C-alpha positions in Angstrom: -13.7 -21.1 -0.6 -11.3 -20.0 -3.1 -11.7 -16.3 -2.2 -9.1 -13.8 -1.7 -9.7 -10.5 0.1 -7.5 -7.6 -0.8 -7.2 -4.9 1.5 -6.0 -1.4 0.3 -5.5 1.2 2.9 -3.8 4.0 4.6 -4.4 5.9 7.9 -7.6 7.6 6.4 -9.2 5.2 4.4 -9.6 1.6 3.4 -11.3 -0.6 0.7 -11.8 -4.4 0.9 -12.2 -6.2 -2.2 -13.3 -9.8 -2.7 -11.5 -11.4 -5.7 -12.2 -14.6 -7.4 -9.2 -15.3 -9.4 -10.8 -18.2 -11.2 -13.7 -16.0 -12.5 -11.1 -12.6 -12.7 -13.7 -10.9 -10.8 -13.4 -8.0 -8.2 -16.1 -7.0 -5.9 -15.8 -4.2 -3.6 -17.0 -5.5 -0.3 -16.9 -2.1 1.7 -15.3 1.2 2.0 -14.0 2.5 5.4 -13.3 6.1 6.1 -11.2 7.6 8.9 -11.3 11.1 8.8 -9.4 11.3 11.9 -6.6 9.8 10.1 -6.2 12.7 7.9 -5.9 15.4 10.8 -2.5 16.6 12.0 -1.6 15.8 15.5 -2.6 19.4 16.9 -5.8 18.8 15.3 -6.6 15.7 17.3 -6.1 17.1 20.8 -8.9 19.0 21.8 -7.3 21.5 24.3 -3.8 22.7 25.3 -1.3 21.1 27.1 -2.2 20.2 30.8 -0.4 21.8 33.6 0.8 20.4 36.9 1.6 22.3 40.0 5.0 21.0 41.4 4.7 20.6 45.1 6.6 23.2 47.0 7.9 25.4 44.0 4.8 27.4 43.0 5.8 26.5 39.4 3.4 25.1 37.0 5.2 23.5 34.2 3.3 22.2 31.0 3.0 18.7 30.6 4.5 17.1 27.7 2.7 14.6 25.7 4.3 11.2 25.6 2.7 9.7 22.6 1.8 11.6 19.2 -2.0 11.6 18.9 -1.5 11.1 15.2 0.2 7.6 15.9 -2.4 6.9 18.5 -5.0 7.3 15.7 -3.3 5.6 13.2 -2.8 2.7 15.5 -6.5 2.7 16.4 -7.6 2.5 12.8 -4.8 -0.4 12.2 -6.4 -2.5 15.1 -10.1 -1.6 13.5 -9.2 -3.0 10.3 -7.2 -5.9 11.5 -10.5 -6.8 13.7 -12.6 -6.5 10.5 -10.3 -8.7 8.7 -10.4 -11.3 11.4 -13.9 -11.1 11.6 -14.1 -11.9 7.8 -11.4 -14.7 8.1 -13.3 -16.4 11.1 -16.7 -16.1 9.0 -15.0 -18.3 6.2 -15.4 -15.2 3.8 -12.1 -15.6 2.4 -9.0 -18.0 2.4 -6.2 -15.6 1.7 -5.6 -12.0 2.5 -3.5 -9.4 0.3 -2.6 -6.1 2.1 -1.5 -3.0 0.1 -0.6 -0.2 2.5 2.2 2.5 2.8 5.1 1.0 4.4 4.5 2.7 8.2 1.1 1.6 8.1 1.7 -1.7 6.7 3.7 -2.2 9.7 1.2 -1.2 12.1 -1.3 -3.7 10.5 1.2 -6.5 10.6 1.8 -5.7 14.4 -1.9 -6.3 15.0 -2.5 -9.5 13.1 -2.8 -12.4 15.1 -1.7 -16.0 14.4 -4.5 -17.2 12.2 -4.9 -14.1 10.1 -1.2 -13.7 9.9 -1.1 -17.0 8.2 -3.7 -16.0 6.0 -2.0 -13.1 4.5 -0.4 -14.5 1.4 1.2 -11.2 0.2 1.9 -7.6 0.9 2.6 -4.6 -1.0 4.2 -1.5 0.6 2.7 0.9 -1.6 0.0 3.7 -1.3 -2.6 2.8 -3.7 -5.7 4.1 -1.9 -6.3 6.7 -4.4 -6.3 4.4 -7.6 -9.4 3.5 -9.3 -10.3 -0.3 -9.7 -9.1 -0.7 -13.0 -5.5 0.8 -12.5 -5.2 -1.0 -9.2 -6.1 -4.5 -10.8 -3.3 -3.5 -13.3 -0.7 -2.7 -10.7 -1.4 -5.9 -8.6 -1.5 -8.2 -11.9 -5.1 -9.2 -11.8 
């Protein structure tokens, strides 16, 4: 197995390519769409802020959200992608992984890489190339 997978992603979509460097071939394995990754935080929350009645005061201040829903969604998608990459690695579908993602999302992915998968990551590029066609992507990545 001399195969490399390239994960090109952001918080809203991902493409996974199987690249055989010996044969100079790129095969799209899958595209993963995450429509919630394109939503603003206010669109991810289904209703208004909750209220809590404070004992003895009769006041009902609004509860403040402690976590940005957009961050939660980005993290969920990063976990999903790393899980899929781990499954491919465990099934011996690739030996090395290259990851291309915007800086913030790349950090989220790295946070979720376990030890075996983390060692398989042979390179990363902090760029948003999700909208590039395959020919342009190959040129940018030198393949």
